[in-house]
N, C-alpha and C positions, 0 to 999 in steps of 0.2 A: 503493499500500500503506500501511496504518497503522504507523507505528513505534511500537508498545507500549513498546518498551525506552526511548523518549524522553519518554513521557508523564510528567507531575508526579509525584513521590511523594505517596503518600496521607498521609503524615505531615507536619504543619507545626511550624514554629518548633523545630527540633531543637537550635538553640543554648540555648533555656530549659528542655531537659531533664535530668534527673539522669543519671549513669552507670548506675543502675538501670534507668531507663526506657528509656535507649538500648539496652541489650544485651537487654533483654525485647522490645522491637518489633522488632530487629533479627532476633532467635532467631525472632518470630512470622512474619516474612517468610521467612525461610530454611526453615521448615516447608512453604512452599508449593511449594519445589522439588521436593520427593519427589511431590507431587500432580501436577506437570506433566510429570515424566518417566514417571510411570505411565501418561499419558495416551497418550504417546509410544512407550510398549513395541513395539506391533506394527511400527512404523517402524524401531524401533532394532533388532529382530531381523531384518527383512528386510536391512536394512543389514549386519549381521553374518553372515548367511548369504552374502552377496556376498563378503565379506572372506575367510572362510574358504575358499570355493570358488576364489578367486583365488590365496591363500598354499597349498593344497594342491597347486596346478598350478606352484607355483614362481614366482609373482608377489609383488609388494611392494604395501605401503600406504604412501601418503603423505599425513600430516596437513599441511593447507596454512593458514596463518593468520597473524594480525597481532594485535597487541594482548594483552589477558589470555589470549583463548582460543589464541593463537599459542604464547605462552610455556608454558601448562598442559601443550599438547601435547608440547613439548620434554621436560618433566618426565617424562611416561609414557614416550617411547621411550628416556630414558637407564635408566630402572630395569628395562627388560625384559630385556636379556641377562642381567644379574645374576639376577634373579628366577628366570627361566626356562630361562636357559641357552641362549636362542634367538639365532641367528647375528645380529649386527650388518647392519643395511641391510635387514632384513624388515621392520621398523617404521622410518619416516623421518618427521622433521619438517622441513617448509620454512617459514621465518619470515620475515617482511616485514623487510628489511634484514639479515636472515643471522644466522645462530644465533650467531655470533662477537661478535655485537653485543647479545646478549639483555639484559645488565644495563643497557645504554643505552637501551633502549626507545625506538628511533627510529621515533615513531608516524607521522611525515609520509610513511614509506615505504608505508603502506597504500593511500595513493592513488594509486600507480603500477599502472596497469592492464595493464601489460606484465612487470613483473617477476616476478610468480608463475610465468607459463609459462616465461620465461627461466631461472628456478631449476629448475623441473621438466625442460627440456630439459638442464639442465647435469648433472642426474641421469639422463640418459638414460631417461625414462618412456616406457612402451610401452603398449601394449594387453592385456599382461599383467598389468598392474599396476592398482590403483584409488587415486583422489585423493578425499580427504574435506576439503572445504572448511569453516573454522571460521569463522563470523561471527556475533556476538551480532545485528548489524542486520540481516543478510542483504543487505548492499549493498556491502560493502568492495570498492572496484575490484580490490586486490592479488588476491583470492579470485575474485571475478566474471569478470576477463579470462581466469585460468587455467582455470577450468572452461569457459569456452565453448570455449577452444582443445582441451581434452581431448575435449568431446563431439563436436567437428567433426571429430576423427582417432579415433573409436571406444574411447576411453580411458573406462573407467568411472569414473562420479564418484558422490560422495555429498556430504553437508552435516550440518552441525549449526548450526542458526539458533535465534534466540528470538522472531522476528516472523513471522507468518502471511504465506503469499502474496508471499514476497520475490523478486527477481530471481535471488539464487543459488539457492534451493530449485528454481526454474524450470529451472535447467541441472544440476540433479542428478538420476541415474538412482535414487538412493536417498535421498530427502530426509529429514532429522530434524528437525521442528519442536517445539522444546519451549519454550512461551509461559509464562514466569515472571512476566509483570507488569511495573508500573512499578517501578523500583527504589528502595531505602530512600532514598538520596540521588540525585535525579533524574539519570538518563543515567549512573549509575555502574556499568556493566555488568560490573565486576570483582567486583561482590557476586553477587546471585542468579543472573545468566548465568554467572559464571565458576564458581559451585558447580556448576551443573547440568553444565557441560561437563567439569569434574574429574569428577563421579559417572558420566558417559557414557564418557569415556576409559578409566575403570577398568573400565568394563562390558564394552566393546568389548575391550580387550586381555586381560583376564583371561577372558573367555568365549571368544575366539579361541584363546588357549594351551590351556585344557582340551580344546578341539576338536581341537587339532592334538596332543593326546598329551604336552604338556608337564607335565601334572599328573597324579598316580595318588591315587586317592581324594581327600583333601583336602590333599595334601602337595606341597612344591615339590621333586619328585626330581630336578630338572634344574638346581637352584640353584649358581651358580658360588661355589666356595669361596674369597672373595677376603679373608675375616677370621676371627678367631678364634671371633667369636659366631656367624657363619653355619656356620663347620666345626663348632662343638661343636653346634648344631642338627641338622646332616647326619648326624653321627655317632651321635645319638641317635635320629634317624629311621631309619638302616639298622640300628641295633642293635634296634629295636622290630619293623622289618619282617622282618629275617633272623632274629630269635629269638636274638641274638647277646648274649653277658653280659660279653664282655672289652672294656671301651672302648677300650684300647690297640690291640687286635686289628683292632676295627672301625674306629678312626681309620686305622690302617696300610692298610687295604684299601680305604678310601674314597679316601685320598690316591693311592694308587697307580691307581685305576680314573677317577678325576676327579669323580665324582658319584655319587649314591645310586642313580639309575638304571643307571649302567653296572655299579656294584656288586652290584646285585641280577642283571643280566643275566649277571655272571660267575659267580655263585655257582649260579645255576640252569643253567649248561652242565656244572656238576661234580656234578650229581646224576645 
């Protein structure tokens, strides 16, 4: 396979460029990410259909990754219970070296071909679940070894990679190949590849949550009331949906029921 992610940057002598030149060139490269994702939308859609099907039957999704992509998947998983009120453990991140060492970035662990599967086993992964490998290169041993084990046991697999015809894509039932080209700094896949990964995580999790009924209209009706800002937003959301005019009354109902969704269901029962 050709590792496009490792090909030389098309931009030379960066040390001689001004701040204005550098930011303009980086922004120009970032614009290519949208184009690459647009080409991969059919693959992304197929993957999301598979994830929704698994989750509707009570299964789980595991993001499995190392490096920048793995760390970005952790951020996505962390935010979902608050934003959508989804139970913890539905979306999971399995990171090379462990999530507890996230800020240490133990990059050497991505070369361990056995660790990914061992960590999935610790989470008691089954055929009810789906495992999504994250690897810019498409060759990361931590991810590759785990996907190979999953496929041998009939566990559904997907991937997000940034090179065509990679070994990891070959082990995925639902491969997503987003080829963003050489990086601005040669080989620095935290840049365009990382941007693409973050955008795709947003697409996957948001679309899945909508499909699972965690969003109504365009609103986070299941958002957890974890601070004053979110509670105020939810109170105003409830007032708008229920036609309530008294802020204090709406807030009391919201806090009693725990979410906008529950409060609306309660009000419907009174009719």
